[in-house]
C-alpha positions in Angstrom: -186.3 114.5 18.1 -187.7 113.4 14.8 -185.3 113.7 11.8 -186.9 110.8 9.9 -186.8 111.3 6.1 -184.3 114.2 6.4 -181.3 114.5 4.1 -177.8 115.1 5.6 -176.1 117.4 3.0 -174.6 120.2 5.1 -174.7 121.2 8.7 -176.2 124.4 7.6 -179.5 122.6 7.3 -179.5 121.6 11.0 -180.2 123.5 14.2 -177.8 123.5 17.2 -180.3 121.3 19.0 -180.4 118.8 16.1 -176.6 118.7 15.9 -176.4 118.1 19.6 -179.0 115.3 19.3 -176.8 113.6 16.6 -173.8 113.8 18.9 -175.6 112.3 21.8 -177.1 109.6 19.7 -173.6 108.8 18.3 -172.2 108.5 21.9 -175.0 106.2 22.8 -174.5 104.0 19.8 -170.7 103.9 20.4 -171.3 102.8 24.0 -173.7 100.0 22.8 -171.1 98.8 20.3 -168.4 98.8 23.0 -170.6 96.8 25.3 -171.6 94.3 22.5 -175.2 95.4 22.6 -176.8 94.8 19.1 -178.6 97.6 17.3 -179.4 95.6 14.2 -183.0 96.8 13.9 -182.8 97.7 10.2 -182.8 94.2 8.9 -184.4 94.1 5.4 -183.2 97.6 4.6 -180.4 98.4 2.1 -178.3 101.5 1.2 -176.4 102.5 -1.8 -172.9 104.0 -1.5 -171.8 106.2 -4.5 -168.1 106.9 -4.5 -166.9 109.1 -7.3 -163.9 109.9 -5.1 -162.2 107.0 -3.4 -162.0 106.7 0.4 -160.8 104.6 3.3 -162.6 106.0 6.4 -165.8 107.1 4.8 -166.4 103.8 2.9 -165.5 101.7 5.9 -167.6 103.8 8.3 -170.7 103.6 6.1 -170.3 99.8 5.4 -169.6 98.9 9.0 -172.4 101.1 10.3 -174.8 99.5 7.8 -173.7 96.0 8.9 -174.0 96.9 12.6 -177.5 98.1 11.9 -178.5 94.9 10.1 -178.6 96.6 6.6 -177.2 95.5 3.3 -175.0 98.0 1.4 -174.0 98.3 -2.3 -170.7 100.0 -3.1 -170.6 101.8 -6.4 -167.1 103.1 -7.4 -166.4 105.5 -10.2 -166.8 102.7 -12.8 -169.7 101.1 -11.0 -172.6 103.4 -12.1 -173.7 105.5 -15.0 -174.4 108.6 -12.8 -173.7 111.8 -14.8 -172.5 109.8 -17.8 -175.0 107.7 -19.7 -177.7 108.5 -17.2 -178.7 111.8 -15.6 -178.3 112.4 -11.9 -182.1 112.9 -11.7 -182.8 109.5 -13.3 -180.1 107.7 -11.2 -181.7 109.1 -8.1 -185.2 108.0 -9.0 -183.9 104.5 -9.8 -181.8 104.1 -6.7 -184.6 105.6 -4.5 -186.9 102.8 -5.5 -184.4 100.1 -4.6 -182.7 101.5 -1.6 -183.7 103.0 1.7 -180.8 105.5 1.8 -178.1 106.8 -0.5 -174.6 108.1 0.3 -172.7 110.2 -2.1 -169.0 111.1 -2.1 -167.7 113.1 -5.0 -167.3 116.5 -6.5 -169.8 119.3 -6.8 -172.3 119.9 -4.0 -175.0 120.4 -6.6 -174.7 116.7 -7.4 -175.6 115.5 -3.9 -178.3 118.2 -3.8 -179.9 116.9 -7.0 -179.7 113.3 -5.8 -181.6 114.4 -2.6 -184.2 116.3 -4.7 -185.2 113.3 -6.7 -184.4 110.1 -4.7 -187.4 110.1 -2.3 -185.2 108.6 0.4 -182.6 110.1 2.8 -179.3 111.1 1.0 -176.1 111.6 3.0 -173.1 113.7 2.0 -169.9 111.6 2.4 -167.9 114.5 1.0 -168.2 117.1 -1.8 -165.8 119.8 -2.9 -167.6 122.3 -0.6 -168.6 120.3 2.5 -167.5 117.3 4.6 -170.2 117.4 7.4 -169.7 113.8 8.7 -166.0 114.8 9.5 -167.1 117.8 11.5 -169.5 115.6 13.6 -166.6 113.3 14.4 -164.5 116.2 15.5 -167.2 117.5 17.8 -167.8 114.0 19.3 -164.0 113.7 19.9 -163.9 117.0 21.7 -166.9 116.1 23.8 -165.2 112.8 24.8 -162.1 114.6 25.9 -163.5 117.7 27.6 -166.9 116.6 28.7 -168.5 119.4 26.8 -168.1 121.4 23.6 -169.6 124.8 24.1 -166.9 127.4 24.8 -164.0 125.3 23.5 -161.7 126.6 20.8 -160.5 124.9 17.6 -157.9 126.5 15.3 -157.7 125.1 11.8 -154.4 125.7 10.0 -153.3 125.5 6.4 -155.8 125.5 3.5 -158.7 127.4 4.9 -160.9 127.1 1.8 -161.4 123.4 1.7 -164.4 121.2 2.6 -163.2 120.3 6.1 -162.5 123.9 7.0 -165.9 125.0 5.6 -167.7 122.3 7.7 -165.8 123.1 10.8 -166.7 126.8 10.4 -170.4 125.9 10.0 -170.7 123.1 12.6 -168.6 124.8 15.3 -170.3 128.2 14.9 -173.7 126.6 15.3 -173.0 124.8 18.6 -171.0 127.5 20.3 -167.4 126.2 19.7 -165.0 129.1 19.0 -163.4 128.5 15.6 -160.4 130.2 14.1 -158.9 129.7 10.6 -155.1 130.4 10.4 -154.0 130.5 6.8 -152.3 132.7 4.2 -154.7 135.2 2.8 -154.8 133.5 -0.6 -156.2 130.4 1.2 -158.8 132.1 3.4 -162.4 130.7 3.3 -165.1 132.4 1.3 -166.0 135.8 2.9 -169.8 135.2 2.7 -169.4 131.9 4.5 -167.4 133.5 7.2 -170.0 136.2 7.8 -172.8 133.7 7.8 -171.0 131.6 10.4 -170.3 134.7 12.5 -174.1 135.2 12.6 -174.6 131.7 14.0 -171.7 132.1 16.4 -173.2 135.3 17.8 -176.4 133.4 18.5 -174.5 130.6 20.2 -172.2 132.9 22.2 -168.9 132.0 20.4 -166.5 133.7 18.0 -165.3 133.1 14.4 -161.9 134.3 13.5 -159.8 134.3 10.3 -156.2 135.4 10.4 -152.8 135.0 8.7 -151.1 135.4 12.1 -150.2 132.3 14.2 -151.0 134.2 17.4 -154.6 133.1 16.9 -153.6 129.6 18.3 -153.5 131.1 21.8 -156.0 129.4 24.1 -156.8 126.7 21.6 -158.2 123.4 22.9 -157.5 121.7 19.6 -155.2 122.4 16.6 -156.6 120.9 13.4 -155.1 120.6 10.0 -155.6 118.7 6.7 -153.7 118.1 3.5 -152.8 121.3 1.6 -154.1 120.0 -1.7 -157.2 117.9 -2.1 -157.9 115.0 -4.4 -157.4 116.2 -8.0 -155.2 119.1 -7.0 -151.9 117.3 -7.1 -150.5 119.7 -9.7 -150.8 122.5 -7.1 -148.7 120.7 -4.5 -145.5 122.7 -4.9 -147.2 126.1 -4.9 -149.6 125.2 -2.1 -146.8 123.8 0.1 -144.8 127.0 -0.2 -147.9 129.0 0.8 -149.0 126.8 3.7 -145.6 125.7 5.2 -145.5 128.5 7.8 -148.8 127.1 9.2 -147.4 123.6 9.8 -148.5 122.1 13.1 -145.4 121.3 15.1 -144.3 121.0 18.7 -143.5 124.7 18.9 -146.9 125.7 17.7 -148.6 123.3 20.1 -146.7 125.2 23.0 -147.9 128.5 21.7 -151.5 127.7 22.7 -150.5 128.2 26.3 -152.4 125.1 27.4 -150.9 121.7 28.2 -154.3 120.1 27.4 -154.4 121.2 23.7 -155.2 118.3 21.4 -154.2 117.7 17.8 -156.4 116.2 15.1 -156.4 115.6 11.3 -159.1 114.2 9.1 -156.6 111.9 7.3 -154.9 110.8 5.2 -151.9 112.9 6.5 -148.7 113.9 4.8 -146.5 113.8 7.9 -143.6 116.2 7.7 -145.7 118.7 5.7 -148.9 119.9 7.4 -148.0 118.2 10.6 -144.7 116.9 12.0 -144.5 113.3 12.9 -143.7 114.0 16.6 -147.0 115.9 17.0 -149.0 113.3 14.9 -147.7 110.5 17.1 -147.9 112.3 20.4 -150.2 111.6 23.3 -152.0 114.8 22.5 -153.0 113.4 19.1 -156.6 112.2 18.8 -156.4 111.6 15.1 -157.4 107.9 15.3 -160.0 108.6 18.0 -161.6 110.9 15.5 -161.2 108.4 12.7 -163.1 105.8 14.7 -165.8 108.4 15.6 -166.6 108.7 11.9 -168.2 105.3 12.3 -170.4 106.2 15.3 -171.5 109.6 14.0 -172.3 108.2 10.5 -174.3 105.5 12.3 -176.2 108.1 14.2 -177.0 110.0 11.0 -178.4 106.9 9.4 -180.5 105.9 12.5 -181.9 109.5 12.9 -182.8 109.9 9.2 -184.1 106.4 8.6 -186.2 106.4 11.8 -187.6 103.4 13.4 
């Protein structure tokens, strides 16, 4: 499958077959790394990493992936570039595109990464925006595949703030590849209705179901319970209000039992506020695949770069 030159901005832009290809490629690259088999065939190439929002996993995953592939990387923190300040996004994209073979952006509006992609002339990868977090969804799907041997027909229930970028990306990615996805959240924190309807269309084609509910009964039959912080970067002032709204949707041992399956996994995109969106006993349990998923950020991001940079 040829994805050379493609941008990776949202899973909406990729077919089920292309998403599956990326997951298989990630698994292959992971196996090669575990076996000590070099894949450094991009020597002489360089990538730029623009971080308007700080990160641990995303930055480390992109930097280690680039190193493993033989590439150089330049990290630009919020003070390290003039993007959107003294220089337009369009001009920044055209400058970086002449110096680098790929550009990662992690920041605020989706329109920023879209504009970078429009003018850069090289692949642009979305490391997180306010609307989407597509690399996280790929890591979730790879983790599911490793544990169950397949993904089609499985069920994920996301609990808490159903409007954030992780929830949006899980809705989009899962519905495309036939994973049943449910959002359990208070009505004030439900995802955008148009997005839900769009994903239901994809799910119908894939033979799966999209649900949105304020009832916890939706966790029945879940293969994975998933949650995230209840307030995102820059929303700290909303912590008290958001906590009051979302507390009934905390993932705890009782809720894990309500799935009716002893194989149900727990995951979280990290960083976690243990004792809020998830209890420590669940987070640290043998059913927790939080750190497996964190590691899989590396392998899925590496697959995205390999696929879009080509050989």
